[in-house]
N, C-alpha and C positions, 0 to 999 in steps of 0.2 A: 801726151796727157796721163800715162801711165804712171810716168814717174813720179808726177806730182801727187797724184794717189798713193803711191807707195810711200813716200816720203810725209805725208799728211798721216798716215797710218804708223809711221816710226816713231813719228813727234806724237801721237796721242798714246802708243804704248812704253814709251820712255816718260810720259807726265804722269801716266797710270804708276807705273812701277814706281817712279819714284812716291808718290803719293801712299800705295799701299805699302812700300818700304817705312814710310816715317809713322803711319799709324801703324805698321809692327812693332816697331823700339820704341815708340813714345805710349803705347795706348793701352789700357788695361788686358788684363788677362782676355778676356771675352775678346776684343776689339779686336786684339793680335792675332789669335789663331784665326776670326776671320780673313785679317788679312793675309796672313798664312796662306788659306785655301784659295784667295784671289791669285795671291801671286803665284800659288801653281798651275790654276786656271790660264793664266796668260802665258805660262812656257819659256822656250827658248829665250825670249826678249829682258827676262829676269833675272837671266843666270849671270849676266855680267854685273849687273849693280849688286847681285846680290855677295858674290864671289870677293868684289871690292870689299862689301860689309864687312865678309867673310874674314878678311885681312886686316881690317882699322878699326874695329868696333870690338869694346871691352870683353872678358871673358863670359859673360853669363849670355850679352845680347849675342855674341858669338852661336849659342845653343839657339840662340829663335832663329839666327841666319839660317844655320843650321837644317831645320824643321823646313822651313820653305824650300831649301833646295832640296829635298827628299822628295817634297811637295812635288817639284818640277819635274822631278823623275830623271828619264833616261837623257834629256838632254845637258843634265850638269854633271852625269858621269865623268868625262873628260875632263871638267876642271879641275873636279873634287878629287881626282885619280893625282892630277897636277899638285894639286896644295899637299896631297899625304905623302907624294914623293920629295917635298923641297921646306915645308915650314916647319917652324918649331910645333912643339906639342901640342902647345896650347890652343893652333890652328887647326891642328891634324887630329886632333882626338874629335870636334863635332864634324870634321871632315867623313870622317871612317862612321861615325855613327851613319851621318848622311848616306854613305854608301852603303852601311848594311838594310838600311830600311827600304833604299830604291831597287837592293836586290840584283843589279848587275855581276855577272859572271867576271868581267872586264876588270872590277876590283878585286880579285881575290890574287895576282903575283905582286901588286902592289903593297898591297896590305900584307901580304907574307914577306916581302923585304923589310917590312918599317918592325914588325913581331923580330924578325932575327937580326936588328939592329942597336947591338949591344951601347948603342951611344944614346938611345932613348930611355926616358925616365920606363921605370916597373907600370908605374900607372896608365903610360900609353900605352905601356905592349901588353896590358892587361884588357883596356880597352880593343885595341886590334884584333886581339884571339877570341873576345865575345863579337867583336861585328865578321872575324870567319865563321864562326861557328854557327852566328844568324844567317850569312850567305848558305851554309850548308853545303859547300862544294868539299867532295872528299879529298881533293887536293891539300885543300886549306884546313881542315879538320885534323888531317896527318901533320902537320907543321904546327897546329896549336899542339896534339897532342905530345910531339918533340919538345915542343917549349915547358908543356908541361914537369913530363919527364926530368928537362935539365933545370929548369928554374926552380921547381919543388914544390909543396904542397900550398904553402903561403901564397906564392903568385897562383897556382890552379884557383884557391879561392875566391881569391881577389877577382881575376877574370869571371869564374862562373857569377860572382855577385853582380858585375857589369853586365853578362848577360841576360841577368833573369831580369834586370832594371831595364831591358831595353824593349 
């Protein structure tokens, strides 16, 4: 009996997440923000579908998905870290922003690795620097300062613009 009840709850959660994601991605701004808030309330059951959407939707929609993942919070941290480690810059950027919004210190080391990756674009690395500054971890801030020293004033300015915008 418990299995049947649990299965029905899971089915209800999946249907609710699907509907909220549709509204989030297709509604007007106000309705989309309401759906993002509701997805945050759903929590862990929303993480898988949101992560699939992060990898599948267009660039603008990724930022909307990242907002929902940030609202989900800690349940989204590990999947977001996985994206930061492996995805291209277009997906890494909103994932890093979401990690900074969540504020979990687990994100510091993976973000530092991306900051130090010379194969990443300057804009991606600047967004990563902004995320590390927002997280406020002393080790992360030290790596950002090293990047500023190494990459120069133009990079530091770009990172600070990103930081101020978050």
